[in-house]
C-alpha positions in Angstrom: -10.4 -13.8 -19.0 -13.0 -16.7 -19.7 -15.5 -18.0 -17.4 -13.1 -20.8 -15.8 -10.6 -17.9 -15.1 -12.9 -15.5 -13.8 -14.3 -18.4 -11.1 -11.0 -19.4 -10.1 -9.8 -16.2 -9.5 -12.9 -15.6 -7.1 -12.4 -18.9 -5.7 -8.3 -18.5 -5.4 -9.1 -15.2 -3.3 -11.8 -16.6 -1.3 -10.0 -19.4 -0.4 -6.8 -17.2 0.4 -8.8 -15.4 2.7 -10.6 -18.1 4.8 -7.0 -19.1 5.7 -5.1 -16.0 6.3 -7.6 -13.1 7.4 -7.3 -12.2 10.6 -10.1 -10.2 11.0 -13.3 -12.2 10.6 -14.2 -11.2 14.2 -15.1 -7.8 13.0 -16.7 -8.4 9.3 -19.9 -7.4 9.0 -20.7 -9.8 6.0 -20.5 -13.7 5.9 -17.6 -14.4 3.7 -18.7 -17.9 2.5 -22.1 -16.0 1.6 -20.5 -13.3 0.0 -18.7 -15.5 -2.0 -21.8 -17.6 -3.4 -23.3 -14.1 -4.2 -20.2 -13.1 -6.5 -20.4 -16.1 -8.7 -23.2 -15.3 -10.7 -22.3 -11.5 -10.8 -18.8 -12.6 -11.9 -19.7 -15.1 -14.8 -22.2 -12.5 -16.1 -19.5 -9.8 -15.9 -19.7 -8.1 -19.5 -16.2 -7.9 -20.2 -12.7 -7.9 -18.7 -13.2 -4.7 -17.3 -16.2 -5.5 -15.1 -15.2 -8.9 -14.3 -11.9 -7.1 -12.8 -13.6 -4.3 -11.0 -16.0 -7.2 -9.3 -12.7 -8.9 -8.4 -11.6 -5.7 -6.5 -14.8 -5.2 -4.9 -14.8 -8.6 -3.8 -11.7 -7.9 -1.8 -12.5 -4.7 -0.7 -15.4 -6.5 1.5 -12.5 -7.4 3.5 -12.0 -3.4 4.9 -8.5 -3.9 5.3 -5.8 -1.3 3.4 -3.4 -3.9 3.1 -5.7 -6.6 1.4 -6.4 -5.7 -2.8 -6.8 -6.9 -5.9 -4.4 -5.1 -8.4 -5.7 -5.6 -12.1 -3.1 -6.2 -15.3 -1.5 -3.2 -16.4 -3.9 -3.2 -20.0 -6.7 -2.7 -17.7 -5.7 0.2 -15.7 -4.0 1.9 -18.7 -6.5 1.0 -21.3 -7.8 5.2 -21.2 -4.2 6.3 -21.1 -2.5 7.2 -17.8 -2.9 10.6 -15.4 0.2 12.6 -16.3 0.0 14.1 -13.3 0.7 13.3 -9.6 -1.3 14.8 -6.6 -1.1 15.3 -2.9 -4.0 15.1 -0.6 -3.3 18.1 1.9 -5.9 19.2 4.2 -9.3 18.9 2.1 -7.2 19.7 -1.3 -5.7 17.6 -3.7 -2.5 19.9 -5.1 -0.5 18.7 -8.5 3.1 18.2 -6.9 4.0 16.3 -10.2 2.9 17.3 -13.8 4.0 17.1 -17.7 2.9 20.8 -17.8 4.2 23.7 -15.6 1.1 25.7 -15.6 -0.7 22.3 -13.5 2.2 22.4 -10.7 0.4 23.0 -7.4 -2.4 23.9 -8.9 -6.0 22.8 -6.9 -7.8 19.8 -8.5 -11.4 20.3 -7.6 -13.1 18.2 -10.3 -12.6 16.2 -13.1 -15.0 16.1 -16.3 -17.6 17.8 -13.6 -17.2 15.2 -11.1 -16.0 16.5 -8.0 -12.9 15.0 -6.2 -14.4 14.0 -3.3 -16.7 12.1 -5.3 -14.4 10.2 -7.6 -12.5 9.1 -4.3 -16.0 7.6 -2.9 -15.7 5.7 -6.3 -12.5 4.8 -5.7 -13.2 3.6 -2.2 -15.4 0.7 -3.9 -12.5 -1.2 -5.4 -9.5 0.3 -3.1 -9.1 1.4 0.5 -9.2 4.4 1.2 -8.4 5.8 4.8 -11.4 7.7 6.2 -11.9 9.4 2.3 -7.9 9.7 1.8 -6.5 7.3 -0.5 -3.1 6.8 -0.2 -0.6 8.6 -2.4 -0.8 7.7 -5.9 -4.0 5.8 -5.9 -6.3 8.2 -6.8 -4.4 9.4 -10.3 -3.6 5.6 -11.0 -7.6 4.6 -11.1 -9.0 7.9 -12.6 -8.5 6.1 -16.2 -10.3 3.5 -14.7 -12.7 5.7 -13.3 -13.3 7.8 -16.2 -14.1 7.2 -19.7 -12.2 8.4 -22.4 -8.7 10.2 -22.9 -9.6 13.6 -23.1 -10.6 15.5 -20.1 -11.0 18.6 -18.3 -9.8 19.5 -15.0 -11.4 21.9 -13.2 -8.8 23.9 -10.7 -9.1 27.4 -8.2 -7.8 28.9 -11.4 -10.4 27.8 -14.3 -10.6 24.9 -16.3 -7.8 23.3 -17.9 -8.1 20.4 -20.9 -6.3 17.5 -19.7 -5.2 14.5 -22.2 -4.2 11.2 -20.8 -1.5 9.4 -23.0 -0.6 6.1 -23.9 2.6 6.0 -21.5 3.3 8.4 -18.5 5.2 11.3 -20.2 8.6 12.8 -18.0 6.5 14.7 -15.2 8.2 17.7 -13.7 8.4 18.4 -9.9 7.3 21.0 -7.7 9.6 22.3 -5.2 9.2 20.2 -2.0 8.2 22.9 1.1 11.6 23.3 3.1 12.2 24.3 6.5 12.8 28.2 6.6 15.4 27.1 10.0 19.1 27.2 9.0 20.5 23.3 9.3 23.5 21.6 8.0 22.9 18.8 5.4 24.3 15.7 6.6 23.4 13.7 3.1 21.2 10.5 3.4 18.3 12.2 4.5 20.2 13.5 7.8 20.1 17.3 8.8 21.2 19.2 12.0 19.5 22.3 13.2 20.6 24.8 15.7 19.9 23.9 19.1 21.3 20.4 18.5 18.4 18.8 16.5 18.9 15.6 14.4 16.4 15.6 11.8 15.9 12.3 10.1 13.7 12.5 7.6 13.0 7.7 6.7 10.3 7.8 3.5 10.7 3.7 3.5 11.6 0.8 5.7 13.2 -1.3 2.9 16.9 -1.0 3.8 18.9 -2.7 6.4 21.8 -0.5 6.1 20.0 2.9 6.3 19.6 2.3 10.2 23.3 1.6 10.5 24.0 4.6 8.5 21.5 6.3 11.1 23.7 5.2 14.2 26.7 6.2 13.0 25.1 9.8 12.3 24.0 9.3 16.0 27.7 8.7 17.3 29.5 11.5 15.4 26.8 14.3 16.3 25.5 13.0 19.7 22.5 15.1 19.0 20.8 16.9 21.8 16.9 15.7 20.4 16.2 13.5 17.2 13.2 14.3 14.9 11.6 11.7 12.7 10.0 12.7 9.5 7.7 9.9 8.4 5.1 11.5 6.7 5.8 9.7 3.7 6.9 6.9 4.8 5.6 3.7 2.3 6.7 1.0 5.0 8.8 -1.7 4.1 10.1 -4.7 7.1 9.9 -3.7 10.4 13.3 -4.7 11.3 14.6 -1.8 9.6 12.6 0.1 11.7 13.5 -1.5 14.8 17.0 -0.7 13.6 16.5 3.2 13.6 14.8 2.6 17.0 17.2 0.8 18.8 19.5 3.3 20.3 16.6 4.6 22.1 15.5 1.7 24.0 17.6 -0.9 26.0 17.6 -4.3 25.0 14.6 -6.0 23.6 11.4 -3.8 22.7 8.3 -4.0 20.8 4.9 -1.9 20.5 2.2 -4.3 19.2 0.3 -6.6 20.0 -0.6 -9.3 17.1 -2.3 -12.1 15.9 -2.7 -15.0 12.8 -4.7 -17.7 12.2 -3.9 -20.8 13.8 -5.2 -24.2 12.4 -4.5 -27.7 12.5 -6.0 -29.9 10.0 -7.1 -32.6 12.3 -8.3 -30.2 15.0 -10.4 -28.1 12.3 -12.0 -31.9 11.4 -12.5 -32.5 15.1 -14.3 -29.1 15.4 -16.2 -29.1 12.5 -18.0 -32.3 13.7 -19.0 -30.5 17.0 -20.0 -27.5 14.8 -21.9 -29.2 12.5 -24.4 -30.5 15.4 -28.0 -28.8 16.1 -28.0 -26.9 18.9 -29.9 -30.1 21.2 -27.4 -32.1 20.4 -24.7 -29.8 21.6 -26.6 -28.8 24.9 -27.2 -32.9 25.4 -23.5 -33.4 25.3 -22.6 -30.4 27.2 -25.7 -31.9 30.1 -23.8 -35.2 30.0 -20.5 -34.3 30.3 -19.0 -35.3 27.3 -17.8 -31.7 25.8 -16.9 -28.5 27.8 -18.0 -25.0 26.9 -14.4 -24.3 26.0 -14.5 -26.9 23.3 -18.0 -25.7 22.1 -16.2 -22.0 22.0 -13.3 -23.3 20.1 -15.5 -25.4 17.6 -17.3 -22.3 16.4 -13.8 -20.0 16.9 -12.9 -22.7 14.1 -16.0 -22.5 12.2 -15.7 -18.8 12.0 -11.9 -18.7 11.3 -11.3 -16.8 14.7 -8.8 -19.4 16.4 -6.1 -16.8 16.5 -2.3 -17.4 18.2 -1.9 -14.1 20.0 2.0 -13.0 20.4 3.7 -9.5 20.9 6.5 -8.3 18.5 10.2 -7.6 20.1 12.9 -6.5 18.6 16.9 -6.1 19.2 19.5 -5.2 17.2 23.0 -4.6 17.5 23.5 -1.1 18.4 26.7 0.5 19.5 25.2 3.9 20.5 22.5 4.5 23.3 20.2 7.7 24.2 18.1 6.8 26.6 17.7 10.0 28.0 17.5 12.0 24.4 14.0 13.7 23.2 12.2 12.2 20.6 9.8 13.4 18.1 8.0 11.7 15.5 6.3 13.7 12.9 4.0 11.4 11.4 1.0 11.9 8.0 -1.6 10.5 6.4 0.7 8.4 4.0 2.4 7.0 6.9 2.1 3.3 6.8 2.2 0.0 7.3 5.8 -0.6 9.0 6.3 3.0 9.6 3.2 2.6 11.9 4.9 -0.4 13.6 7.8 2.2 13.9 5.2 4.8 15.5 3.7 2.0 18.2 7.2 1.4 19.4 7.4 4.9 20.6 3.8 5.2 21.3 3.2 2.7 23.2 5.9 2.7 25.4 5.8 6.6 26.0 9.1 7.2 24.8 8.9 10.5 22.9 6.1 12.7 21.2 4.1 12.0 18.1 3.1 15.1 16.0 1.6 16.0 12.7 -1.4 14.0 11.3 -2.8 10.3 11.8 -1.3 7.3 10.4 -2.8 5.6 7.5 -4.2 2.9 9.7 -2.9 0.0 7.6 0.0 -2.9 8.2 0.1 -6.4 8.4 2.2 -9.1 6.2 0.3 -9.6 3.0 -0.3 -13.1 1.3 0.2 -12.8 -2.3 -1.8 -14.9 -5.2 -1.0 -14.4 -8.9 -4.2 -14.1 -10.9 -4.7 -14.3 -14.8 -3.1 -11.7 -17.2 -0.7 -10.6 -14.9 -3.2 -9.4 -12.1 -2.8 -10.2 -8.4 -4.3 -10.4 -5.1 -3.1 -10.1 -1.6 -4.9 -10.6 1.8 -3.6 -9.3 4.9 -2.3 -12.3 7.1 -1.5 -10.7 10.7 -3.7 -8.7 12.9 -2.2 -5.6 14.7 -3.0 -3.5 17.7 -1.0 -1.5 20.1 0.7 -3.3 23.0 -2.4 -1.5 25.3 -4.9 -3.2 23.1 -5.6 0.2 21.5 -6.5 -0.3 17.9 -4.9 1.3 14.8 -5.6 -0.3 11.9 -8.9 1.1 10.1 -8.7 4.0 12.1 -4.8 5.3 12.0 -2.7 6.5 15.2 -3.4 9.7 16.2 -0.5 12.3 17.0 0.0 13.8 20.3 0.0 16.9 18.9 -2.2 17.4 16.1 -0.4 19.8 12.8 -1.9 19.1 9.8 -0.2 20.6 6.5 -1.7 23.8 4.7 -2.3 24.1 1.0 -1.1 27.7 1.6 2.2 26.7 3.0 3.2 24.6 -0.2 2.5 27.2 -2.5 4.5 29.3 -0.5 7.2 26.6 -0.4 7.4 26.4 3.8 7.3 23.2 5.6 5.4 24.9 8.7 4.8 21.3 10.3 8.6 20.7 10.4 9.5 24.0 11.3 6.6 23.6 14.0 7.7 20.1 15.2 11.4 21.6 15.7 10.2 24.0 17.5 9.0 21.4 20.3 12.2 20.1 20.5 14.3 23.1 21.4 
């Protein structure tokens, strides 16, 4: 990027956040002042790598999991690609996919002598991590940027393992996923029927509207005694898709979240700017003379601070041929449960319709505003604020389960999905 492109990218991100970002009331830094301080830093950056990292750092200050800069692929792969995938299990990072068999289910403790925890801290400077948990894939994706060169040494529980980062990602072998030790009947498409009439639906995304219809069909055919939703690895998508899974358990319209988004009209912004431009004595004089009301002054300040919001509750209702008002429901959540999957969790949590079990969710949702950036890069800024319908925050903190049941590294190595089996026992 030349200087013009750098300044345009920074300005594009700053302006987009001013227009759509819904959390200025909680932001610690002054966004306009932050923008001013980043201008000279960006223009003085030694190369494109430094410039892109500054852009990532700039948007990271919004402290939101749906707001980020995605640099061009050429930058992210300049030192190759990590030939493995990791799962953050408890305090461990296990290799779940690798080009070499010898790495599968090994615990990666350090790379080139740098502890994994320190690498996560480095990552957090550029990409949101949820209380030290990087969303799955992010750490591996960023390792070539965080570490110099292509030849590395992985420190594992079994000793050091040399690992070269190739130019292109090779075929990866997958370690077997942990499985339930309980008998079940496989119904296809992620549906399994366990003894006692417990239907388990593993839902890994909320991106396909027809999946909810397929789930309703399975419900009608099996008439389960209880339902377990396994959404530990659900990457989100569209809340509408989650609503179709949830509809059989709610009669009529339902929701789980209170939302807000910036509400601005150009002429109102102009009028309010005239008030905020006044000195305090003039404002007080107008107030004393009855020319303005206190609420008008407060509204002017909200406009100036980009906190003039429209509040509303979500509400969903979709066609449904099967209704199970008394069917027990349990949601199995994990640290990679994110976005629309958290909206889905709110349906049940906020309405006290069933229980949750597992780990806290990632803590990030909202409709992102997308921005094209130079050289194929991309930016995005969240546009909708969220909390549970009762005012309980979950963005930035996650949704805590009713019954904590974190996974264990030893269970992965034994191939046992202990969390799933304990969840099933809650429903029997």
